[in-house]
ZADO-396296 format. One record per residue (C-alpha): x, y, z. Coordinates in Angstrom, 2 decimals. Layout:
N
[rec [X Y Z]] ...
end
This chain:
377
[rec [-28.25 4.74 -20.51]] [rec [-24.82 6.14 -21.37]] [rec [-23.67 4.30 -24.51]] [rec [-20.19 5.79 -24.80]] [rec [-17.63 3.01 -24.42]] [rec [-14.85 2.38 -21.90]] [rec [-11.98 -0.11 -22.03]] [rec [-10.95 -2.43 -19.21]] [rec [-8.88 -5.53 -18.46]] [rec [-10.87 -8.34 -16.87]] [rec [-9.63 -11.25 -14.76]] [rec [-11.96 -14.05 -15.85]] [rec [-10.30 -16.98 -14.08]] [rec [-7.62 -17.45 -11.42]] [rec [-4.11 -17.82 -12.81]] [rec [-5.12 -16.79 -16.33]] [rec [-4.13 -13.71 -18.37]] [rec [-6.45 -10.72 -18.19]] [rec [-8.79 -10.13 -21.13]] [rec [-9.22 -6.69 -22.71]] [rec [-12.85 -5.72 -23.21]] [rec [-15.17 -2.78 -23.84]] [rec [-18.51 -1.81 -22.31]] [rec [-20.64 1.33 -21.89]] [rec [-19.38 3.94 -19.43]] [rec [-21.50 3.48 -16.28]] [rec [-23.90 6.10 -14.95]] [rec [-22.94 7.70 -11.64]] [rec [-24.46 6.08 -8.51]] [rec [-26.99 8.38 -6.75]] [rec [-24.53 9.50 -4.03]] [rec [-21.40 8.72 -5.97]] [rec [-19.51 9.63 -9.09]] [rec [-17.78 8.25 -12.16]] [rec [-14.21 9.25 -12.83]] [rec [-12.26 9.14 -16.07]] [rec [-9.11 7.34 -14.99]] [rec [-5.81 9.19 -15.39]] [rec [-3.54 6.62 -13.73]] [rec [-4.08 3.12 -12.36]] [rec [-1.31 1.62 -10.27]] [rec [-0.16 -1.97 -10.76]] [rec [0.45 -3.33 -7.24]] [rec [2.15 -6.57 -6.18]] [rec [-1.03 -7.58 -4.34]] [rec [-2.72 -7.72 -7.77]] [rec [-0.59 -10.80 -8.42]] [rec [-2.09 -12.48 -5.35]] [rec [-5.54 -11.57 -6.62]] [rec [-4.73 -12.91 -10.08]] [rec [-3.46 -16.16 -8.56]] [rec [-6.32 -16.25 -6.01]] [rec [-3.99 -17.24 -3.19]] [rec [-1.69 -16.03 -0.45]] [rec [0.59 -18.68 1.18]] [rec [0.01 -18.68 4.94]] [rec [2.76 -21.09 5.95]] [rec [2.96 -24.86 5.79]] [rec [0.18 -26.19 3.59]] [rec [-2.19 -23.35 4.42]] [rec [-3.35 -21.02 1.65]] [rec [-5.80 -18.14 1.75]] [rec [-8.03 -18.00 -1.33]] [rec [-10.02 -14.86 -2.08]] [rec [-12.74 -16.96 -3.67]] [rec [-13.37 -18.64 -0.31]] [rec [-15.31 -15.46 0.46]] [rec [-18.74 -16.01 -1.17]] [rec [-19.06 -12.34 -2.18]] [rec [-15.82 -12.49 -4.20]] [rec [-16.47 -13.93 -7.65]] [rec [-14.90 -13.81 -11.09]] [rec [-14.77 -11.88 -13.33]] [rec [-12.87 -9.04 -11.62]] [rec [-11.37 -5.74 -12.72]] [rec [-8.26 -5.22 -10.61]] [rec [-6.44 -2.03 -9.68]] [rec [-6.81 -0.11 -6.41]] [rec [-4.36 2.79 -6.93]] [rec [-6.53 5.29 -8.77]] [rec [-6.52 8.94 -9.79]] [rec [-8.62 10.66 -12.39]] [rec [-11.00 13.43 -13.38]] [rec [-14.66 13.63 -12.31]] [rec [-16.72 12.57 -15.32]] [rec [-20.21 12.62 -13.80]] [rec [-21.92 13.00 -10.42]] [rec [-24.97 11.29 -8.94]] [rec [-28.22 13.16 -8.44]] [rec [-28.34 12.88 -4.63]] [rec [-26.39 14.99 -2.17]] [rec [-23.66 13.35 -0.12]] [rec [-22.98 15.51 2.92]] [rec [-20.04 13.34 4.03]] [rec [-18.04 13.99 0.89]] [rec [-16.12 16.94 -0.52]] [rec [-17.85 19.43 -2.79]] [rec [-17.02 18.11 -6.23]] [rec [-17.82 19.16 -9.77]] [rec [-17.26 17.64 -13.19]] [rec [-13.64 18.17 -14.23]] [rec [-12.16 18.10 -10.70]] [rec [-8.93 16.12 -10.31]] [rec [-9.34 13.46 -7.61]] [rec [-7.72 10.43 -6.07]] [rec [-9.97 7.58 -5.00]] [rec [-9.76 5.85 -1.63]] [rec [-10.50 2.22 -2.59]] [rec [-10.82 0.44 0.81]] [rec [-14.58 0.82 1.09]] [rec [-15.67 -1.78 3.66]] [rec [-19.45 -2.20 3.77]] [rec [-19.84 1.65 3.88]] [rec [-23.06 1.25 5.85]] [rec [-24.23 3.96 8.27]] [rec [-24.99 1.11 10.70]] [rec [-21.32 0.04 10.77]] [rec [-19.41 1.96 13.43]] [rec [-16.09 1.32 11.69]] [rec [-17.26 2.58 8.30]] [rec [-19.19 5.46 9.86]] [rec [-15.96 6.69 11.46]] [rec [-13.76 6.22 8.40]] [rec [-12.11 2.98 9.54]] [rec [-13.42 1.17 6.47]] [rec [-10.17 -0.74 5.96]] [rec [-10.86 -2.49 9.30]] [rec [-14.43 -3.47 8.35]] [rec [-14.77 -7.24 7.91]] [rec [-16.40 -6.69 4.50]] [rec [-13.53 -6.28 2.02]] [rec [-15.13 -7.54 -1.18]] [rec [-16.66 -4.13 -2.04]] [rec [-13.24 -2.48 -2.24]] [rec [-12.34 -1.05 -5.63]] [rec [-10.07 -3.48 -7.45]] [rec [-10.76 -6.24 -4.90]] [rec [-14.42 -6.90 -5.67]] [rec [-15.76 -3.76 -7.31]] [rec [-14.24 -2.71 -10.66]] [rec [-10.97 -0.82 -10.20]] [rec [-8.18 1.03 -11.95]] [rec [-7.62 -1.45 -14.77]] [rec [-10.48 0.37 -16.47]] [rec [-10.62 3.73 -18.25]] [rec [-13.66 4.80 -16.21]] [rec [-14.52 3.86 -12.61]] [rec [-17.75 4.06 -10.64]] [rec [-17.32 5.21 -7.02]] [rec [-20.40 4.48 -4.84]] [rec [-20.13 7.56 -2.57]] [rec [-18.40 10.93 -2.93]] [rec [-16.76 10.63 0.49]] [rec [-14.25 8.22 -1.06]] [rec [-12.99 10.78 -3.61]] [rec [-10.55 13.53 -2.58]] [rec [-9.43 16.57 -4.55]] [rec [-5.77 16.46 -5.51]] [rec [-3.81 19.58 -4.50]] [rec [-2.26 21.46 -7.42]] [rec [1.29 20.61 -6.30]] [rec [0.73 16.84 -6.30]] [rec [1.07 15.20 -9.75]] [rec [-1.74 12.84 -10.70]] [rec [0.55 9.82 -11.01]] [rec [1.80 10.39 -7.46]] [rec [-1.81 10.86 -6.31]] [rec [-2.73 7.41 -7.61]] [rec [0.16 5.77 -5.75]] [rec [-0.82 7.49 -2.52]] [rec [-4.02 5.42 -2.20]] [rec [-2.19 2.15 -1.51]] [rec [1.61 2.13 -1.48]] [rec [1.80 5.64 -0.04]] [rec [-1.03 5.12 2.46]] [rec [0.28 1.73 3.60]] [rec [3.78 3.14 4.13]] [rec [2.42 6.13 6.03]] [rec [0.33 3.94 8.33]] [rec [3.27 1.60 8.95]] [rec [5.28 4.65 10.08]] [rec [2.34 5.70 12.29]] [rec [2.30 2.26 13.95]] [rec [6.05 2.42 14.62]] [rec [5.97 6.05 15.78]] [rec [4.91 5.55 19.45]] [rec [7.82 3.16 20.00]] [rec [10.27 5.43 18.16]] [rec [9.04 8.46 20.10]] [rec [9.47 6.61 23.42]] [rec [13.10 5.79 22.64]] [rec [13.78 9.34 21.41]] [rec [12.37 10.70 24.68]] [rec [14.39 8.28 26.79]] [rec [17.65 8.06 24.82]] [rec [17.74 11.16 22.62]] [rec [17.71 9.20 19.34]] [rec [16.16 6.08 17.86]] [rec [16.73 3.75 14.90]] [rec [14.13 2.54 12.40]] [rec [14.85 -0.48 10.20]] [rec [13.01 -0.66 6.87]] [rec [13.16 -4.14 5.34]] [rec [12.80 -3.97 1.57]] [rec [14.01 -1.16 -0.69]] [rec [11.30 -1.43 -3.34]] [rec [8.48 1.04 -3.95]] [rec [7.06 0.90 -0.43]] [rec [10.52 1.06 1.07]] [rec [11.26 4.30 -0.78]] [rec [7.91 5.72 0.36]] [rec [8.76 4.71 3.96]] [rec [12.14 6.46 3.86]] [rec [10.60 9.74 2.72]] [rec [7.65 9.56 5.10]] [rec [9.85 8.59 8.05]] [rec [11.96 11.66 7.39]] [rec [8.82 13.80 7.30]] [rec [7.13 12.35 10.41]] [rec [9.86 11.07 12.77]] [rec [12.45 13.16 14.59]] [rec [15.98 12.30 15.75]] [rec [15.67 8.94 14.03]] [rec [18.27 7.07 11.99]] [rec [16.61 5.36 9.02]] [rec [18.31 2.06 8.15]] [rec [17.28 0.11 5.04]] [rec [17.99 -3.59 4.44]] [rec [17.69 -5.45 1.14]] [rec [19.32 -8.28 -0.81]] [rec [19.99 -5.98 -3.79]] [rec [22.97 -3.57 -3.80]] [rec [21.33 -1.69 -6.68]] [rec [18.14 -1.10 -4.70]] [rec [20.12 0.01 -1.66]] [rec [21.89 2.62 -3.78]] [rec [18.48 3.97 -4.79]] [rec [17.46 3.96 -1.13]] [rec [20.46 6.15 -0.27]] [rec [19.43 8.64 -2.95]] [rec [15.93 8.75 -1.41]] [rec [17.28 9.64 2.03]] [rec [18.29 6.42 3.83]] [rec [20.86 7.25 6.50]] [rec [22.41 3.78 6.39]] [rec [21.93 0.59 4.38]] [rec [22.60 -3.08 5.12]] [rec [23.06 -5.75 2.47]] [rec [21.32 -8.94 3.56]] [rec [23.31 -11.20 1.22]] [rec [24.38 -13.91 3.66]] [rec [22.87 -17.02 5.24]] [rec [24.92 -16.38 8.37]] [rec [22.18 -15.06 10.66]] [rec [24.60 -13.98 13.38]] [rec [26.59 -11.94 10.86]] [rec [23.42 -10.38 9.42]] [rec [22.21 -9.41 12.90]] [rec [25.61 -7.97 13.83]] [rec [25.78 -5.95 10.60]] [rec [22.22 -4.65 11.04]] [rec [22.66 -3.64 14.68]] [rec [25.91 -1.85 13.82]] [rec [23.91 0.44 11.53]] [rec [21.62 1.56 14.36]] [rec [22.24 4.16 17.05]] [rec [24.13 2.61 19.98]] [rec [24.01 -0.72 18.10]] [rec [20.24 -0.95 18.53]] [rec [17.18 -1.18 16.29]] [rec [14.10 0.19 18.04]] [rec [11.43 -0.46 15.41]] [rec [11.37 -2.43 12.17]] [rec [8.94 -2.29 9.25]] [rec [8.93 -5.49 7.18]] [rec [7.68 -4.67 3.70]] [rec [8.46 -8.19 2.43]] [rec [7.05 -10.24 5.31]] [rec [8.40 -13.66 4.49]] [rec [9.66 -15.99 7.24]] [rec [13.32 -14.98 7.07]] [rec [12.72 -11.21 6.90]] [rec [10.17 -11.19 9.73]] [rec [12.44 -13.36 11.86]] [rec [15.45 -11.13 11.24]] [rec [13.43 -8.00 11.96]] [rec [12.18 -9.45 15.23]] [rec [15.59 -10.72 16.35]] [rec [17.23 -7.34 15.68]] [rec [14.83 -5.43 17.96]] [rec [15.96 -3.86 21.19]] [rec [14.00 -4.59 24.36]] [rec [10.71 -2.69 24.04]] [rec [10.97 -2.58 20.25]] [rec [8.20 -3.01 17.67]] [rec [7.97 -5.03 14.45]] [rec [5.40 -3.81 11.93]] [rec [4.48 -6.48 9.36]] [rec [3.26 -5.12 6.02]] [rec [4.19 -7.35 3.06]] [rec [2.11 -10.25 1.76]] [rec [4.87 -12.53 0.49]] [rec [3.52 -15.33 2.69]] [rec [4.64 -18.08 4.99]] [rec [4.94 -18.52 8.76]] [rec [7.49 -17.62 11.42]] [rec [8.73 -19.54 14.47]] [rec [8.23 -17.38 17.53]] [rec [9.61 -17.84 21.02]] [rec [6.56 -16.76 22.99]] [rec [8.14 -16.16 26.43]] [rec [10.55 -13.65 24.89]] [rec [7.69 -11.40 23.78]] [rec [6.78 -10.41 27.36]] [rec [10.33 -10.78 28.70]] [rec [11.70 -8.39 26.07]] [rec [8.57 -6.27 25.87]] [rec [8.44 -6.52 22.07]] [rec [5.38 -5.78 19.96]] [rec [4.40 -7.36 16.64]] [rec [1.84 -5.31 14.70]] [rec [0.07 -5.83 11.38]] [rec [-0.55 -2.98 8.96]] [rec [-3.32 -3.23 6.36]] [rec [-3.40 -0.07 4.21]] [rec [-5.03 2.81 6.13]] [rec [-8.21 4.62 7.15]] [rec [-10.05 7.52 5.54]] [rec [-8.68 9.97 8.17]] [rec [-5.15 8.69 7.44]] [rec [-5.75 9.25 3.72]] [rec [-6.61 12.89 4.44]] [rec [-3.52 13.26 6.63]] [rec [-1.30 11.82 3.90]] [rec [-2.66 14.18 1.24]] [rec [-1.88 17.15 3.46]] [rec [1.56 15.79 4.40]] [rec [2.64 15.11 0.82]] [rec [1.38 18.52 -0.28]] [rec [3.09 20.44 2.54]] [rec [6.35 18.47 2.82]] [rec [6.76 17.72 -0.90]] [rec [7.49 14.04 -0.24]] [rec [9.22 12.44 -3.21]] [rec [7.50 9.26 -4.47]] [rec [9.39 6.18 -5.67]] [rec [10.61 5.98 -9.29]] [rec [7.70 5.37 -11.64]] [rec [7.28 3.34 -14.81]] [rec [4.34 3.86 -17.18]] [rec [2.58 1.25 -19.30]] [rec [-0.51 1.01 -21.49]] [rec [-3.59 -1.01 -20.58]] [rec [-2.87 -3.23 -23.61]] [rec [0.40 -4.30 -21.95]] [rec [-1.11 -5.28 -18.59]] [rec [-0.35 -9.02 -18.84]] [rec [3.30 -8.44 -19.71]] [rec [3.47 -5.89 -16.89]] [rec [2.09 -8.35 -14.32]] [rec [4.56 -10.99 -15.53]] [rec [7.49 -8.58 -15.12]] [rec [6.23 -7.54 -11.67]] [rec [5.99 -11.20 -10.66]] [rec [9.60 -11.72 -11.82]] [rec [10.85 -8.70 -9.84]] [rec [11.78 -6.79 -13.00]] [rec [10.00 -3.52 -12.16]] [rec [11.86 -0.94 -10.10]] [rec [9.79 1.41 -7.95]] [rec [6.09 1.54 -8.87]] [rec [4.30 0.92 -12.16]] [rec [1.21 2.73 -13.44]] [rec [-1.18 2.33 -16.33]] [rec [-1.34 5.74 -18.02]] [rec [-4.61 6.48 -19.78]] [rec [-5.01 9.04 -22.57]] 
end
């Protein structure tokens, strides 16, 4: 038994502050590894996990603890990068060749990772119905100074030109943004082919919004990137990150908001929208702004429900798609893309593990710009 100690922040009960604790560093699983954490991202979805609820609209609430496999205590944190500390004794042919000391990022969306599961066998683990084994959502995650990863196929070497803090962010906020762009891309490409140009609306100029701007520029062609937000300050940051146009959604006049948004698009049209907030008013605005044949990609977990005129979906040929993080193949694609295109991540703020409760409170209050990471020594 390895008796060296690690530190971690534990969620003992829903809605309560996390508790700092120590325990022995775990031994590596037979086909897996243990990493010494370099950076652990603090994601807005961690607030939902801390509260044990996501509002679904009306009186409906989704509770994580309604899943029998999800139990307290939990160690949150699913944006993870670090250095290989130890490796298991068994070979893992599906994973990269790793050695102690290698710099890696960890794909946390593990599914059931059974060879009998076609989704997990083909790297679509984020679509597997078993989510409670994911790192930071059931298995201990990045709010700990060491992390056990069950199989080596979920750890990827970090290219020399990608900083380790950026690498950590790529496993959730970066991956989610990339996959949202991928979902919008067929619609954007169709309009580019037919009309010469297309317009993409990004709703929300926070951390994911800034990722989306950069990734859209890297992946999409002949596309005007429009960003909407309620904050003039955030829209200014969006411009610096490459937004072609911005729209301030600071009015309750829906007709005026729609007019202003459409005016920012090519030929007064929005062909695809990515809603990174995903509350009733943002989803509704995104949907109403779409041209015939357009697509709305819903990403955020703010909560609530949206009134939808069902006949207009077929009559206008619109698509509404959900985006939940991304697959293992998409993770590999993103690593290569960020390395080759030198995609700039959102602004970053660094905190200590000891300050995690204050950090979560500030995140809940909207007082963190960009993305926040726990930086370990």
